[in-house]
C-alpha positions in Angstrom: 39.0 -170.4 75.7 39.4 -166.9 74.0 36.5 -165.2 72.5 37.9 -166.1 68.8 38.0 -169.6 69.5 34.8 -171.7 70.0 34.7 -173.8 73.2 33.4 -176.7 71.0 33.5 -177.7 67.3 30.8 -176.2 65.0 29.6 -177.1 61.7 29.3 -174.7 58.8 25.9 -174.5 59.1 26.2 -173.0 62.7 28.9 -170.8 61.6 26.8 -169.3 58.7 23.9 -169.0 61.0 25.9 -167.1 63.5 27.3 -164.9 60.6 24.1 -164.1 59.2 22.9 -163.0 62.6 25.2 -160.0 62.1 24.2 -159.1 58.6 21.0 -157.4 57.2 21.1 -159.4 54.0 19.4 -158.0 50.8 17.1 -159.7 48.4 18.3 -159.2 44.7 15.9 -156.4 44.2 16.8 -154.5 47.2 20.4 -154.8 46.5 20.1 -153.7 42.9 18.1 -150.6 44.3 21.0 -149.8 46.8 23.7 -150.3 43.7 21.6 -147.9 41.9 21.6 -145.3 44.9 25.4 -145.8 45.1 26.5 -148.9 47.0 29.3 -150.9 45.7 28.4 -154.3 44.4 31.4 -156.7 44.5 31.3 -160.2 42.7 33.5 -162.7 44.4 32.9 -165.5 41.9 35.9 -167.3 40.2 36.5 -166.3 36.8 35.1 -169.7 35.5 31.8 -169.1 37.2 31.4 -165.6 35.7 32.5 -167.2 32.3 30.1 -169.7 32.6 27.0 -167.9 34.0 27.6 -164.1 33.2 28.2 -161.2 35.2 26.4 -158.1 36.8 27.2 -155.1 34.7 29.0 -152.5 36.9 29.9 -155.0 39.4 33.5 -154.7 40.7 35.1 -158.3 40.4 37.4 -159.3 43.4 37.9 -162.8 43.6 37.5 -164.1 47.2 41.0 -164.8 48.0 42.1 -161.1 48.0 38.9 -159.5 48.9 39.9 -158.0 52.3 43.3 -156.7 51.0 41.4 -154.8 48.0 38.8 -153.4 50.3 40.6 -152.6 53.6 40.6 -148.6 53.2 43.6 -148.6 55.2 45.6 -151.2 53.2 48.5 -150.7 50.6 46.7 -153.1 48.1 43.4 -151.2 48.2 41.4 -150.6 45.3 40.4 -146.8 44.4 36.7 -147.9 45.4 37.9 -148.5 49.1 37.6 -144.9 49.9 36.7 -145.4 53.7 35.0 -147.5 56.3 31.4 -146.0 55.4 31.1 -147.5 51.9 28.2 -149.5 51.4 29.6 -152.9 50.2 27.4 -155.6 48.8 29.1 -158.9 48.2 27.8 -161.3 45.6 28.8 -165.0 45.2 27.1 -167.8 43.4 24.4 -168.8 45.7 24.6 -166.6 48.8 26.7 -168.7 51.1 30.4 -167.5 50.6 29.3 -164.1 50.3 27.8 -164.1 54.0 31.1 -165.1 55.3 33.0 -162.6 53.0 30.6 -159.8 54.2 31.2 -160.5 57.8 34.9 -160.5 57.2 34.7 -157.0 55.7 32.7 -155.9 58.8 35.5 -157.2 61.0 37.8 -154.7 59.1 35.4 -151.8 59.9 33.2 -151.7 56.9 30.1 -151.8 58.8 27.7 -151.4 56.1 29.0 -154.6 54.3 26.3 -157.3 53.7 25.4 -159.7 51.0 22.8 -160.8 48.4 20.3 -163.6 49.5 20.7 -166.3 46.8 23.7 -164.6 45.2 24.0 -164.4 41.5 21.8 -167.1 40.6 19.0 -165.4 42.6 20.0 -162.1 40.9 19.6 -163.7 37.3 16.4 -165.5 38.3 14.8 -162.2 39.3 15.5 -160.7 35.8 18.1 -158.3 37.0 20.7 -157.2 34.4 23.3 -159.7 33.6 25.9 -160.0 30.7 24.3 -163.4 30.1 21.0 -161.4 29.0 23.2 -159.9 26.4 24.6 -162.8 25.0 21.1 -164.8 24.2 
């Protein structure tokens, strides 16, 4: 078998555990501090989740299905924020599962500082960090 294909079927829990072993995941407060220091917070949640729960002010919204194309510094479809492989990207999903897989995928593109938020948007909001949901109340 090649290195890219496992020698046995694995569960998503096993894949997630392996993936997270490659990341230094951030608690919401640490992620907020990194964002304040210049890291790029990328919200990958679908529009319906953002509408229902709110957004993080200043987060770059890039839905998961186009994430790699928009953040690949060498790609033709990159966003202006994809300035190089040294950009610190912090991925945010709803609960911190898909974001781990997404951050690992960005690391495979050479974005070696990519990581995610433990607990995702739900943990961010529960920690009392800024969201547009706060403004709407």
